[in-house]
Backbone as JSON Lines, residues from 0, in Angstrom:
{"i":0,"aa":"M","n":[-49.73,-15.42,-204.48],"ca":[-49.78,-16.77,-204.93],"c":[-49.82,-16.76,-206.52]}
{"i":1,"aa":"H","n":[-50.87,-16.17,-206.95],"ca":[-51.2,-16.07,-208.31],"c":[-49.91,-15.46,-209.14]}
{"i":2,"aa":"A","n":[-49.41,-14.34,-208.6],"ca":[-48.31,-13.75,-209.24],"c":[-47.03,-14.62,-209.29]}
{"i":3,"aa":"S","n":[-46.99,-15.53,-208.39],"ca":[-45.81,-16.45,-208.28],"c":[-46.06,-17.71,-209.18]}
{"i":4,"aa":"G","n":[-47.07,-17.71,-209.85],"ca":[-47.33,-18.87,-210.77],"c":[-47.86,-20.13,-210.05]}
{"i":5,"aa":"I","n":[-48.35,-19.96,-208.93],"ca":[-48.83,-21.12,-208.17],"c":[-50.23,-21.51,-208.72]}
{"i":6,"aa":"D","n":[-50.42,-22.81,-209.05],"ca":[-51.63,-23.22,-209.52],"c":[-52.63,-23.44,-208.44]}
{"i":7,"aa":"M","n":[-53.77,-22.68,-208.32],"ca":[-54.58,-22.75,-207.12],"c":[-56.01,-22.78,-207.39]}
{"i":8,"aa":"T","n":[-56.8,-23.15,-206.46],"ca":[-58.19,-23.21,-206.49],"c":[-58.68,-22.55,-205.29]}
{"i":9,"aa":"I","n":[-59.67,-21.74,-205.28],"ca":[-60.26,-21.07,-204.23],"c":[-61.46,-21.95,-203.66]}
{"i":10,"aa":"Y","n":[-61.45,-22.32,-202.4],"ca":[-62.46,-23.18,-201.87],"c":[-63.1,-22.28,-200.9]}
{"i":11,"aa":"F","n":[-64.45,-21.85,-201.09],"ca":[-65.09,-20.91,-200.26],"c":[-66.08,-21.59,-199.41]}
{"i":12,"aa":"Y","n":[-65.6,-21.71,-198.09],"ca":[-66.53,-22.43,-197.04],"c":[-66.5,-21.53,-195.86]}
{"i":13,"aa":"N","n":[-67.53,-20.77,-195.61],"ca":[-67.6,-19.86,-194.55],"c":[-69.04,-19.71,-193.97]}
{"i":14,"aa":"P","n":[-69.5,-20.91,-193.38],"ca":[-70.79,-20.91,-192.73],"c":[-70.92,-20.1,-191.5]}
{"i":15,"aa":"N","n":[-69.81,-19.56,-190.99],"ca":[-69.75,-18.67,-189.86],"c":[-70.21,-17.38,-190.19]}
{"i":16,"aa":"I","n":[-70.2,-16.82,-191.45],"ca":[-70.46,-15.45,-191.73],"c":[-71.83,-15.13,-191.56]}
{"i":17,"aa":"H","n":[-72.17,-14.03,-190.85],"ca":[-73.59,-13.71,-190.54],"c":[-73.61,-12.14,-190.63]}
{"i":18,"aa":"P","n":[-74.82,-11.65,-191.14],"ca":[-75.94,-12.27,-191.7],"c":[-75.72,-12.77,-193.12]}
{"i":19,"aa":"R","n":[-76.67,-13.4,-193.73],"ca":[-76.5,-13.87,-195.07],"c":[-76.09,-12.76,-196.12]}
{"i":20,"aa":"K","n":[-76.56,-11.56,-195.89],"ca":[-76.23,-10.45,-196.8],"c":[-74.69,-10.29,-196.73]}
{"i":21,"aa":"E","n":[-74.1,-10.31,-195.52],"ca":[-72.54,-10.24,-195.36],"c":[-71.92,-11.39,-196.1]}
{"i":22,"aa":"Y","n":[-72.47,-12.52,-195.82],"ca":[-71.86,-13.72,-196.57],"c":[-71.78,-13.65,-198.05]}
{"i":23,"aa":"L","n":[-72.9,-13.16,-198.62],"ca":[-73.02,-13.05,-200.09],"c":[-72.2,-11.96,-200.59]}
{"i":24,"aa":"L","n":[-72.07,-10.92,-199.83],"ca":[-71.11,-9.83,-200.29],"c":[-69.69,-10.35,-200.34]}
{"i":25,"aa":"R","n":[-69.23,-11.06,-199.37],"ca":[-67.83,-11.56,-199.22],"c":[-67.55,-12.69,-200.45]}
{"i":26,"aa":"K","n":[-68.64,-13.51,-200.52],"ca":[-68.52,-14.64,-201.62],"c":[-68.44,-13.88,-202.92]}
{"i":27,"aa":"E","n":[-69.41,-12.96,-203.28],"ca":[-69.34,-12.31,-204.62],"c":[-68.09,-11.58,-204.95]}
{"i":28,"aa":"E","n":[-67.41,-10.97,-203.91],"ca":[-66.18,-10.43,-204.12],"c":[-65.09,-11.51,-204.52]}
{"i":29,"aa":"N","n":[-65.17,-12.52,-203.82],"ca":[-64.19,-13.69,-204.16],"c":[-64.47,-14.1,-205.57]}
{"i":30,"aa":"I","n":[-65.71,-14.34,-206.0],"ca":[-65.94,-14.83,-207.25],"c":[-65.64,-13.85,-208.32]}
{"i":31,"aa":"R","n":[-65.86,-12.58,-208.07],"ca":[-65.45,-11.48,-209.09],"c":[-63.91,-11.6,-209.32]}
{"i":32,"aa":"F","n":[-63.17,-11.61,-208.15],"ca":[-61.71,-11.62,-208.36],"c":[-61.27,-12.92,-208.96]}
{"i":33,"aa":"A","n":[-61.8,-14.13,-208.56],"ca":[-61.38,-15.27,-209.19],"c":[-61.6,-15.31,-210.64]}
{"i":34,"aa":"E","n":[-62.74,-14.91,-211.1],"ca":[-63.12,-14.8,-212.55],"c":[-62.04,-13.84,-213.25]}
{"i":35,"aa":"K","n":[-61.78,-12.76,-212.63],"ca":[-60.82,-11.89,-213.27],"c":[-59.58,-12.47,-213.54]}
{"i":36,"aa":"M","n":[-59.08,-13.16,-212.41],"ca":[-57.65,-13.77,-212.45],"c":[-57.61,-15.19,-213.18]}
{"i":37,"aa":"G","n":[-58.75,-15.66,-213.48],"ca":[-58.7,-17.04,-214.04],"c":[-58.57,-18.21,-213.11]}
{"i":38,"aa":"I","n":[-58.88,-17.98,-211.86],"ca":[-58.66,-19.01,-210.77],"c":[-60.04,-19.73,-210.55]}
{"i":39,"aa":"E","n":[-59.91,-21.0,-210.4],"ca":[-61.08,-21.82,-210.21],"c":[-61.66,-21.48,-208.91]}
{"i":40,"aa":"F","n":[-62.99,-21.41,-208.74],"ca":[-63.75,-21.13,-207.61],"c":[-64.74,-22.23,-207.13]}
{"i":41,"aa":"I","n":[-64.56,-22.76,-206.05],"ca":[-65.5,-23.85,-205.48],"c":[-66.38,-23.19,-204.38]}
{"i":42,"aa":"D","n":[-67.69,-23.24,-204.66],"ca":[-68.64,-22.65,-203.76],"c":[-69.13,-23.8,-202.86]}
{"i":43,"aa":"A","n":[-68.65,-23.84,-201.6],"ca":[-69.1,-24.9,-200.63],"c":[-70.39,-24.47,-199.91]}
{"i":44,"aa":"D","n":[-70.87,-25.3,-199.16],"ca":[-72.19,-25.15,-198.41],"c":[-72.1,-23.97,-197.49]}
{"i":45,"aa":"Y","n":[-73.31,-23.37,-197.29],"ca":[-73.45,-22.32,-196.33],"c":[-74.31,-23.02,-195.11]}
{"i":46,"aa":"D","n":[-73.72,-24.01,-194.51],"ca":[-74.46,-24.86,-193.5],"c":[-74.33,-24.14,-192.14]}
{"i":47,"aa":"T","n":[-75.06,-23.06,-191.93],"ca":[-74.92,-22.33,-190.78],"c":[-75.48,-23.13,-189.57]}
{"i":48,"aa":"G","n":[-76.43,-23.97,-189.75],"ca":[-76.96,-24.75,-188.63],"c":[-75.89,-25.7,-187.98]}
{"i":49,"aa":"R","n":[-75.02,-26.15,-188.79],"ca":[-73.84,-26.98,-188.39],"c":[-72.93,-26.12,-187.66]}
{"i":50,"aa":"W","n":[-72.62,-24.9,-188.11],"ca":[-71.64,-24.06,-187.48],"c":[-72.25,-23.69,-186.01]}
{"i":51,"aa":"F","n":[-73.54,-23.38,-185.89],"ca":[-74.06,-22.98,-184.76],"c":[-74.07,-24.15,-183.72]}
{"i":52,"aa":"D","n":[-74.3,-25.31,-184.19],"ca":[-74.29,-26.56,-183.28],"c":[-72.78,-26.74,-182.83]}
{"i":53,"aa":"R","n":[-71.88,-26.5,-183.7],"ca":[-70.39,-26.8,-183.35],"c":[-69.89,-25.74,-182.34]}
{"i":54,"aa":"T","n":[-70.58,-24.49,-182.34],"ca":[-70.06,-23.48,-181.46],"c":[-70.99,-23.21,-180.32]}
{"i":55,"aa":"K","n":[-71.99,-24.11,-180.08],"ca":[-72.91,-23.9,-179.04],"c":[-72.22,-23.91,-177.75]}
{"i":56,"aa":"G","n":[-72.66,-23.06,-176.8],"ca":[-71.98,-22.85,-175.5],"c":[-70.74,-21.92,-175.51]}
{"i":57,"aa":"M","n":[-70.42,-21.49,-176.71],"ca":[-69.18,-20.7,-176.82],"c":[-69.55,-19.16,-177.25]}
{"i":58,"aa":"E","n":[-70.76,-18.93,-177.08],"ca":[-71.32,-17.58,-177.57],"c":[-70.51,-16.44,-176.96]}
{"i":59,"aa":"D","n":[-70.09,-16.54,-175.64],"ca":[-69.47,-15.39,-175.02],"c":[-67.88,-15.51,-175.05]}
{"i":60,"aa":"E","n":[-67.41,-16.46,-175.77],"ca":[-65.94,-16.49,-175.85],"c":[-65.32,-15.3,-176.52]}
{"i":61,"aa":"P","n":[-64.12,-14.85,-176.18],"ca":[-63.56,-13.69,-176.88],"c":[-62.85,-14.1,-178.22]}
{"i":62,"aa":"E","n":[-62.6,-13.16,-178.96],"ca":[-61.88,-13.36,-180.15],"c":[-60.54,-13.94,-179.87]}
{"i":63,"aa":"K","n":[-60.14,-14.98,-180.67],"ca":[-58.97,-15.83,-180.46],"c":[-59.25,-16.88,-179.36]}
{"i":64,"aa":"G","n":[-60.39,-16.98,-178.96],"ca":[-60.69,-18.07,-177.9],"c":[-61.05,-19.28,-178.52]}
{"i":65,"aa":"I","n":[-61.66,-20.19,-177.73],"ca":[-61.98,-21.57,-178.22],"c":[-63.05,-21.56,-179.37]}
{"i":66,"aa":"R","n":[-63.93,-20.56,-179.33],"ca":[-64.86,-20.57,-180.4],"c":[-64.16,-20.41,-181.71]}
{"i":67,"aa":"C","n":[-63.25,-19.52,-181.78],"ca":[-62.56,-19.28,-183.04],"c":[-61.81,-20.56,-183.49]}
{"i":68,"aa":"T","n":[-61.15,-21.27,-182.46],"ca":[-60.4,-22.55,-182.78],"c":[-61.41,-23.57,-183.38]}
{"i":69,"aa":"E","n":[-62.69,-23.63,-182.78],"ca":[-63.64,-24.55,-183.29],"c":[-64.15,-24.1,-184.67]}
{"i":70,"aa":"C","n":[-64.26,-22.8,-184.92],"ca":[-64.66,-22.33,-186.29],"c":[-63.61,-22.61,-187.31]}
{"i":71,"aa":"F","n":[-62.42,-22.33,-186.94],"ca":[-61.29,-22.64,-187.93],"c":[-61.31,-24.17,-188.18]}
{"i":72,"aa":"S","n":[-61.31,-24.96,-187.08],"ca":[-61.26,-26.42,-187.38],"c":[-62.33,-26.94,-188.2]}
{"i":73,"aa":"M","n":[-63.54,-26.47,-187.97],"ca":[-64.67,-26.93,-188.83],"c":[-64.41,-26.65,-190.2]}
{"i":74,"aa":"R","n":[-64.05,-25.39,-190.54],"ca":[-63.72,-25.01,-191.99],"c":[-62.62,-25.7,-192.56]}
{"i":75,"aa":"F","n":[-61.59,-25.87,-191.81],"ca":[-60.32,-26.6,-192.41],"c":[-60.6,-28.03,-192.54]}
{"i":76,"aa":"E","n":[-61.42,-28.66,-191.66],"ca":[-61.71,-30.16,-191.82],"c":[-62.52,-30.3,-193.19]}
{"i":77,"aa":"K","n":[-63.42,-29.47,-193.45],"ca":[-64.13,-29.56,-194.68],"c":[-63.3,-29.23,-195.93]}
{"i":78,"aa":"T","n":[-62.36,-28.3,-195.8],"ca":[-61.39,-28.01,-196.88],"c":[-60.43,-29.15,-197.07]}
{"i":79,"aa":"A","n":[-59.95,-29.69,-195.99],"ca":[-59.0,-30.85,-196.13],"c":[-59.68,-32.1,-196.82]}
{"i":80,"aa":"A","n":[-60.92,-32.2,-196.42],"ca":[-61.69,-33.42,-197.0],"c":[-61.75,-33.18,-198.49]}
{"i":81,"aa":"Y","n":[-62.21,-31.99,-198.97],"ca":[-62.3,-31.61,-200.31],"c":[-60.97,-31.9,-201.09]}
{"i":82,"aa":"A","n":[-60.0,-31.38,-200.46],"ca":[-58.59,-31.32,-201.01],"c":[-58.21,-32.85,-201.3]}
{"i":83,"aa":"A","n":[-58.47,-33.67,-200.1],"ca":[-58.04,-35.12,-200.26],"c":[-58.81,-35.87,-201.49]}
{"i":84,"aa":"Q","n":[-60.09,-35.57,-201.43],"ca":[-61.0,-36.07,-202.43],"c":[-60.73,-35.78,-203.83]}
{"i":85,"aa":"H","n":[-60.04,-34.63,-204.0],"ca":[-59.92,-34.01,-205.34],"c":[-58.43,-33.93,-205.7]}
{"i":86,"aa":"G","n":[-57.61,-34.69,-205.09],"ca":[-56.2,-34.87,-205.52],"c":[-55.26,-33.59,-205.26]}
{"i":87,"aa":"F","n":[-55.66,-32.75,-204.36],"ca":[-54.7,-31.61,-203.93],"c":[-53.7,-32.27,-202.89]}
{"i":88,"aa":"D","n":[-52.43,-31.79,-202.99],"ca":[-51.44,-32.18,-202.08],"c":[-51.35,-31.13,-200.91]}
{"i":89,"aa":"V","n":[-51.71,-29.95,-201.13],"ca":[-51.5,-28.88,-200.16],"c":[-52.71,-28.0,-200.1]}
{"i":90,"aa":"F","n":[-53.1,-27.45,-198.89],"ca":[-54.01,-26.44,-198.76],"c":[-53.52,-25.34,-197.82]}
{"i":91,"aa":"T","n":[-54.08,-24.24,-197.89],"ca":[-53.71,-23.16,-197.0],"c":[-54.86,-22.13,-196.79]}
{"i":92,"aa":"S","n":[-54.69,-21.09,-196.16],"ca":[-55.64,-20.1,-195.88],"c":[-54.89,-18.72,-195.74]}
{"i":93,"aa":"C","n":[-55.66,-17.7,-196.25],"ca":[-55.13,-16.35,-195.97],"c":[-55.64,-15.65,-194.67]}
{"i":94,"aa":"L","n":[-56.36,-16.4,-193.95],"ca":[-56.87,-15.97,-192.61],"c":[-55.79,-15.22,-191.75]}
{"i":95,"aa":"G","n":[-54.61,-15.76,-191.83],"ca":[-53.43,-15.25,-191.1],"c":[-53.03,-13.97,-191.5]}
{"i":96,"aa":"I","n":[-53.37,-13.38,-192.59],"ca":[-52.89,-12.07,-192.95],"c":[-53.49,-10.98,-192.05]}
{"i":97,"aa":"S","n":[-54.57,-11.19,-191.4],"ca":[-55.21,-10.22,-190.53],"c":[-54.34,-10.16,-189.2]}
{"i":98,"aa":"R","n":[-54.02,-8.89,-188.82],"ca":[-53.4,-8.82,-187.54],"c":[-54.22,-9.05,-186.31]}
{"i":99,"aa":"W","n":[-55.45,-9.31,-186.55],"ca":[-56.5,-9.65,-185.49],"c":[-56.5,-11.07,-185.23]}
{"i":100,"aa":"K","n":[-55.82,-11.97,-186.03],"ca":[-55.84,-13.41,-185.93],"c":[-54.46,-13.9,-185.25]}
{"i":101,"aa":"D","n":[-54.6,-15.06,-184.66],"ca":[-53.5,-15.75,-184.0],"c":[-53.01,-16.73,-185.01]}
{"i":102,"aa":"M","n":[-51.72,-16.57,-185.56],"ca":[-51.11,-17.39,-186.49],"c":[-51.06,-18.88,-186.04]}
{"i":103,"aa":"D","n":[-50.59,-19.02,-184.79],"ca":[-50.41,-20.31,-184.13],"c":[-51.78,-21.05,-184.17]}
{"i":104,"aa":"Q","n":[-52.8,-20.34,-183.69],"ca":[-54.16,-20.88,-183.67],"c":[-54.67,-21.49,-185.01]}
{"i":105,"aa":"I","n":[-54.48,-20.54,-186.0],"ca":[-54.84,-20.94,-187.3],"c":[-54.04,-22.13,-187.95]}
{"i":106,"aa":"N","n":[-52.81,-21.98,-187.78],"ca":[-51.89,-23.05,-188.35],"c":[-52.12,-24.39,-187.59]}
{"i":107,"aa":"G","n":[-52.29,-24.35,-186.33],"ca":[-52.59,-25.64,-185.58],"c":[-53.81,-26.21,-186.06]}
{"i":108,"aa":"C","n":[-54.96,-25.49,-186.36],"ca":[-56.23,-26.04,-186.9],"c":[-55.97,-26.59,-188.26]}
{"i":109,"aa":"G","n":[-55.21,-25.94,-189.15],"ca":[-54.97,-26.42,-190.42],"c":[-54.1,-27.67,-190.45]}
{"i":110,"aa":"E","n":[-53.15,-27.74,-189.62],"ca":[-52.24,-28.96,-189.58],"c":[-52.91,-30.11,-189.05]}
{"i":111,"aa":"R","n":[-53.88,-29.98,-188.05],"ca":[-54.59,-31.02,-187.47],"c":[-55.54,-31.65,-188.58]}
{"i":112,"aa":"A","n":[-56.16,-30.73,-189.4],"ca":[-57.1,-31.08,-190.37],"c":[-56.39,-31.87,-191.48]}
{"i":113,"aa":"A","n":[-55.21,-31.52,-191.85],"ca":[-54.46,-32.09,-192.91],"c":[-53.96,-33.44,-192.45]}
{"i":114,"aa":"A","n":[-53.62,-33.56,-191.16],"ca":[-53.14,-34.87,-190.64],"c":[-54.02,-36.0,-190.77]}
{"i":115,"aa":"R","n":[-55.36,-35.8,-190.99],"ca":[-56.5,-36.74,-191.12],"c":[-56.33,-37.59,-192.5]}
{"i":116,"aa":"Y","n":[-55.44,-37.02,-193.42],"ca":[-55.4,-37.54,-194.78],"c":[-53.87,-37.73,-195.19]}
{"i":117,"aa":"P","n":[-53.48,-39.03,-195.38],"ca":[-52.2,-39.24,-195.76],"c":[-51.81,-38.4,-197.13]}
{"i":118,"aa":"G","n":[-50.71,-37.87,-197.19],"ca":[-50.16,-37.18,-198.29],"c":[-50.64,-35.72,-198.41]}
{"i":119,"aa":"L","n":[-51.46,-35.34,-197.46],"ca":[-51.98,-33.97,-197.58],"c":[-51.25,-33.12,-196.49]}
{"i":120,"aa":"S","n":[-50.92,-31.9,-196.86],"ca":[-50.26,-31.05,-195.91],"c":[-50.92,-29.69,-195.9]}
{"i":121,"aa":"Y","n":[-50.67,-28.91,-194.77],"ca":[-51.25,-27.59,-194.63],"c":[-49.97,-26.59,-194.73]}
{"i":122,"aa":"W","n":[-50.09,-25.52,-195.61],"ca":[-48.96,-24.69,-195.86],"c":[-49.06,-23.63,-194.79]}
{"i":123,"aa":"T","n":[-48.1,-23.52,-193.83],"ca":[-48.11,-22.55,-192.76],"c":[-47.44,-21.22,-193.12]}
{"i":124,"aa":"F","n":[-47.52,-20.83,-194.25],"ca":[-46.93,-19.65,-194.73],"c":[-47.4,-18.4,-193.9]}
{"i":125,"aa":"N","n":[-46.33,-17.53,-193.53],"ca":[-46.78,-16.35,-192.9],"c":[-47.09,-15.17,-193.83]}
{"i":126,"aa":"W","n":[-48.35,-14.96,-194.14],"ca":[-48.75,-14.0,-195.13],"c":[-48.45,-12.53,-194.73]}
{"i":127,"aa":"R","n":[-48.13,-12.33,-193.47],"ca":[-47.94,-10.98,-193.01],"c":[-46.56,-10.41,-193.33]}
{"i":128,"aa":"K","n":[-45.61,-11.36,-193.5],"ca":[-44.21,-11.07,-193.66],"c":[-43.83,-10.8,-195.17]}
{"i":129,"aa":"Q","n":[-42.73,-10.2,-195.36],"ca":[-42.1,-9.97,-196.67],"c":[-43.12,-9.15,-197.56]}
{"i":130,"aa":"G","n":[-43.68,-8.19,-196.74],"ca":[-44.6,-7.18,-197.45],"c":[-46.06,-7.67,-197.83]}
{"i":131,"aa":"G","n":[-46.4,-8.91,-197.21],"ca":[-47.71,-9.51,-197.52],"c":[-48.8,-8.63,-197.11]}
{"i":132,"aa":"S","n":[-48.72,-8.02,-195.93],"ca":[-49.89,-7.28,-195.51],"c":[-50.06,-5.95,-196.41]}
{"i":133,"aa":"H","n":[-48.89,-5.32,-196.72],"ca":[-48.94,-4.2,-197.64],"c":[-49.5,-4.62,-199.05]}
{"i":134,"aa":"R","n":[-49.14,-5.71,-199.5],"ca":[-49.6,-6.21,-200.78],"c":[-51.18,-6.44,-200.74]}
{"i":135,"aa":"M","n":[-51.58,-7.01,-199.65],"ca":[-53.01,-7.19,-199.51],"c":[-53.78,-5.93,-199.67]}
{"i":136,"aa":"Y","n":[-53.33,-4.81,-198.97],"ca":[-53.89,-3.55,-199.01],"c":[-53.92,-2.98,-200.34]}
{"i":137,"aa":"E","n":[-52.77,-3.17,-201.03],"ca":[-52.66,-2.62,-202.44],"c":[-53.72,-3.25,-203.27]}
{"i":138,"aa":"I","n":[-53.83,-4.59,-203.3],"ca":[-54.81,-5.27,-204.08],"c":[-56.23,-4.91,-203.69]}
{"i":139,"aa":"A","n":[-56.55,-4.77,-202.49],"ca":[-57.82,-4.47,-201.89],"c":[-58.23,-2.99,-202.4]}
{"i":140,"aa":"K","n":[-57.29,-2.12,-202.36],"ca":[-57.56,-0.59,-202.84],"c":[-57.8,-0.7,-204.31]}
{"i":141,"aa":"R","n":[-56.81,-1.41,-205.05],"ca":[-56.9,-1.46,-206.49],"c":[-58.21,-2.06,-206.98]}
{"i":142,"aa":"E","n":[-58.66,-3.14,-206.36],"ca":[-59.9,-3.75,-206.8],"c":[-61.18,-3.17,-206.27]}
{"i":143,"aa":"G","n":[-61.03,-2.27,-205.24],"ca":[-62.21,-1.66,-204.67],"c":[-63.01,-2.59,-203.88]}
{"i":144,"aa":"F","n":[-62.28,-3.57,-203.28],"ca":[-62.98,-4.72,-202.47],"c":[-63.92,-4.12,-201.41]}
{"i":145,"aa":"Y","n":[-64.87,-4.95,-201.11],"ca":[-65.78,-4.68,-199.95],"c":[-64.92,-4.84,-198.78]}
{"i":146,"aa":"K","n":[-65.06,-3.79,-197.78],"ca":[-64.19,-3.67,-196.51],"c":[-65.0,-4.42,-195.5]}
{"i":147,"aa":"Q","n":[-64.46,-5.55,-194.99],"ca":[-65.03,-6.33,-193.91],"c":[-64.67,-5.7,-192.67]}
{"i":148,"aa":"E","n":[-65.67,-5.29,-191.87],"ca":[-65.47,-4.62,-190.64],"c":[-65.5,-5.31,-189.32]}
{"i":149,"aa":"Y","n":[-65.71,-6.73,-189.46],"ca":[-65.69,-7.59,-188.24],"c":[-65.27,-8.96,-188.89]}
{"i":150,"aa":"C","n":[-64.92,-9.85,-188.01],"ca":[-64.41,-11.19,-188.39],"c":[-65.48,-11.89,-189.31]}
{"i":151,"aa":"G","n":[-66.71,-11.92,-188.87],"ca":[-67.67,-12.57,-189.73],"c":[-68.92,-13.22,-188.91]}
{"i":152,"aa":"C","n":[-68.72,-13.75,-187.82],"ca":[-69.82,-14.45,-187.17],"c":[-70.7,-13.42,-186.34]}
{"i":153,"aa":"V","n":[-71.95,-13.99,-186.02],"ca":[-72.86,-13.16,-185.28],"c":[-72.36,-12.57,-184.0]}
{"i":154,"aa":"Y","n":[-71.36,-13.38,-183.3],"ca":[-70.92,-12.93,-182.02],"c":[-69.78,-11.8,-182.29]}
{"i":155,"aa":"S","n":[-69.07,-11.97,-183.33],"ca":[-68.05,-11.02,-183.77],"c":[-68.78,-9.75,-184.06]}
{"i":156,"aa":"L","n":[-69.9,-9.8,-184.7],"ca":[-70.58,-8.58,-185.14],"c":[-71.16,-7.91,-183.82]}
{"i":157,"aa":"R","n":[-71.69,-8.82,-182.93],"ca":[-72.24,-8.26,-181.65],"c":[-71.14,-7.45,-180.93]}
{"i":158,"aa":"D","n":[-70.01,-8.2,-180.71],"ca":[-68.91,-7.63,-179.88],"c":[-68.17,-6.39,-180.54]}
{"i":159,"aa":"T","n":[-68.07,-6.35,-181.86],"ca":[-67.54,-5.21,-182.49],"c":[-68.47,-4.05,-182.44]}
{"i":160,"aa":"N","n":[-69.78,-4.26,-182.5],"ca":[-70.59,-3.1,-182.45],"c":[-70.78,-2.57,-180.96]}
{"i":161,"aa":"Q","n":[-70.58,-3.51,-180.06],"ca":[-70.55,-3.1,-178.66],"c":[-69.36,-2.18,-178.3]}
{"i":162,"aa":"S","n":[-68.17,-2.66,-178.87],"ca":[-66.98,-2.01,-178.7],"c":[-67.01,-0.54,-179.27]}
{"i":163,"aa":"R","n":[-67.68,-0.51,-180.49],"ca":[-67.71,0.77,-181.26],"c":[-68.7,1.7,-180.5]}
{"i":164,"aa":"Q","n":[-69.74,1.14,-179.95],"ca":[-70.62,1.98,-179.12],"c":[-70.02,2.59,-177.93]}
{"i":165,"aa":"E","n":[-69.12,1.79,-177.26],"ca":[-68.44,2.2,-175.98],"c":[-67.45,3.22,-176.37]}
{"i":166,"aa":"R","n":[-66.88,3.24,-177.59],"ca":[-65.93,4.23,-178.03],"c":[-66.52,5.42,-178.85]}
{"i":167,"aa":"G","n":[-67.9,5.49,-178.89],"ca":[-68.6,6.52,-179.64],"c":[-68.5,6.51,-181.17]}
{"i":168,"aa":"R","n":[-68.1,5.24,-181.6],"ca":[-68.05,5.08,-183.11],"c":[-69.46,4.58,-183.64]}
{"i":169,"aa":"P","n":[-69.73,4.86,-184.89],"ca":[-70.83,4.3,-185.47],"c":[-70.99,2.85,-185.63]}
{"i":170,"aa":"M","n":[-72.1,2.23,-185.49],"ca":[-72.43,0.91,-185.72],"c":[-71.97,0.42,-187.07]}
{"i":171,"aa":"I","n":[-71.8,-0.84,-187.29],"ca":[-71.43,-1.42,-188.62],"c":[-72.63,-1.34,-189.51]}
{"i":172,"aa":"H","n":[-72.58,-0.83,-190.72],"ca":[-73.52,-0.9,-191.68],"c":[-73.16,-1.81,-192.81]}
{"i":173,"aa":"I","n":[-73.64,-3.02,-192.9],"ca":[-73.26,-4.0,-193.79],"c":[-73.47,-3.46,-195.28]}
{"i":174,"aa":"G","n":[-72.4,-3.7,-195.91],"ca":[-72.56,-3.4,-197.44],"c":[-72.17,-2.04,-197.8]}
{"i":175,"aa":"T","n":[-71.71,-1.12,-196.93],"ca":[-71.41,0.17,-197.21],"c":[-69.98,0.61,-197.53]}
{"i":176,"aa":"E","n":[-69.09,-0.07,-196.72],"ca":[-67.69,0.33,-196.87],"c":[-66.88,-0.45,-197.95]}
{"i":177,"aa":"H","n":[-66.11,0.23,-198.67],"ca":[-65.19,-0.39,-199.67],"c":[-63.84,0.31,-199.56]}
{"i":178,"aa":"Y","n":[-62.84,-0.45,-199.88],"ca":[-61.45,0.12,-199.92],"c":[-61.31,1.14,-201.01]}
{"i":179,"aa":"A","n":[-60.68,2.26,-200.7],"ca":[-60.47,3.28,-201.59],"c":[-59.04,3.61,-201.67]}
{"i":180,"aa":"E","n":[-58.54,4.38,-202.65],"ca":[-57.2,4.79,-202.83],"c":[-56.75,5.86,-201.69]}
{"i":181,"aa":"T","n":[-56.98,5.49,-200.45],"ca":[-56.55,6.3,-199.3],"c":[-55.73,5.44,-198.28]}
{"i":182,"aa":"T","n":[-55.07,6.2,-197.4],"ca":[-54.22,5.53,-196.37],"c":[-55.26,4.87,-195.28]}
{"i":183,"aa":"E","n":[-56.5,5.21,-195.23],"ca":[-57.38,4.7,-194.19],"c":[-57.54,3.16,-194.25]}
{"i":184,"aa":"A","n":[-57.28,2.58,-195.54],"ca":[-57.36,1.18,-195.69],"c":[-56.43,0.52,-194.79]}
{"i":185,"aa":"A","n":[-55.26,1.11,-194.5],"ca":[-54.33,0.6,-193.61],"c":[-54.88,0.34,-192.29]}
{"i":186,"aa":"N","n":[-55.98,1.0,-191.93],"ca":[-56.52,0.79,-190.45],"c":[-57.64,-0.33,-190.58]}
{"i":187,"aa":"S","n":[-57.82,-1.0,-191.71],"ca":[-58.92,-2.02,-191.71],"c":[-58.74,-3.02,-190.62]}
{"i":188,"aa":"E","n":[-60.0,-3.49,-190.21],"ca":[-60.11,-4.61,-189.25],"c":[-59.85,-5.94,-189.81]}
{"i":189,"aa":"E","n":[-60.23,-6.11,-191.03],"ca":[-60.18,-7.49,-191.56],"c":[-59.62,-7.41,-193.14]}
{"i":190,"aa":"S","n":[-59.4,-8.62,-193.55],"ca":[-58.93,-8.69,-195.03],"c":[-59.91,-9.68,-195.67]}
{"i":191,"aa":"P","n":[-59.91,-9.65,-197.06],"ca":[-60.74,-10.62,-197.72],"c":[-60.48,-12.04,-197.36]}
{"i":192,"aa":"S","n":[-61.43,-12.85,-197.02],"ca":[-61.25,-14.05,-196.38],"c":[-61.6,-15.21,-197.4]}
{"i":193,"aa":"V","n":[-60.68,-16.07,-197.65],"ca":[-61.0,-17.22,-198.46],"c":[-60.16,-18.39,-197.92]}
{"i":194,"aa":"E","n":[-60.72,-19.54,-198.11],"ca":[-59.87,-20.81,-198.0],"c":[-59.32,-21.17,-199.28]}
{"i":195,"aa":"S","n":[-58.03,-21.24,-199.39],"ca":[-57.4,-21.59,-200.75],"c":[-56.79,-22.91,-200.79]}
{"i":196,"aa":"L","n":[-56.97,-23.58,-201.82],"ca":[-56.31,-24.88,-202.0],"c":[-55.15,-24.57,-203.09]}
{"i":197,"aa":"V","n":[-54.02,-25.26,-202.76],"ca":[-52.87,-25.05,-203.73],"c":[-52.7,-26.34,-204.4]}
């Protein structure tokens, strides 16, 4: 987006990310990159209590299930409200660049949030196509970004560690993995996560 000359603002609203150490690592990476690129960065609330209230009863839902829909919806609703209040016409998200995410689920949540505000739209661009996934890895390696090893929420961390344990892999150690100039980055489970306003 930046290389294409799109004027954008990063709106960072991720109350789902657990624990706080992980949240701060991801946010600081976003801030560092935004400052380097001259992109405005909006730091939204870390209202985890609201996120837990909203996803109550969904603790055992699988990845891509209704808990994820509720999580995306909550975050997009807040992003859409900010966009409408501050004169943005379009907002989008790079969540869909991850192969672990359902593009239709993400886009549906974004479109429903945008529909609440006349004149606001959600950009359903497929970030995986036209070399987008490859470009994401190139940037992540070049910048030495922190490597996110699970989606972000406490339940994703629990389920990812359980899966790793069953496969004889080591548990996640928060704050230790970063992208390097190796092909292993292509096997990453997640990508840098931001909510972007355009």
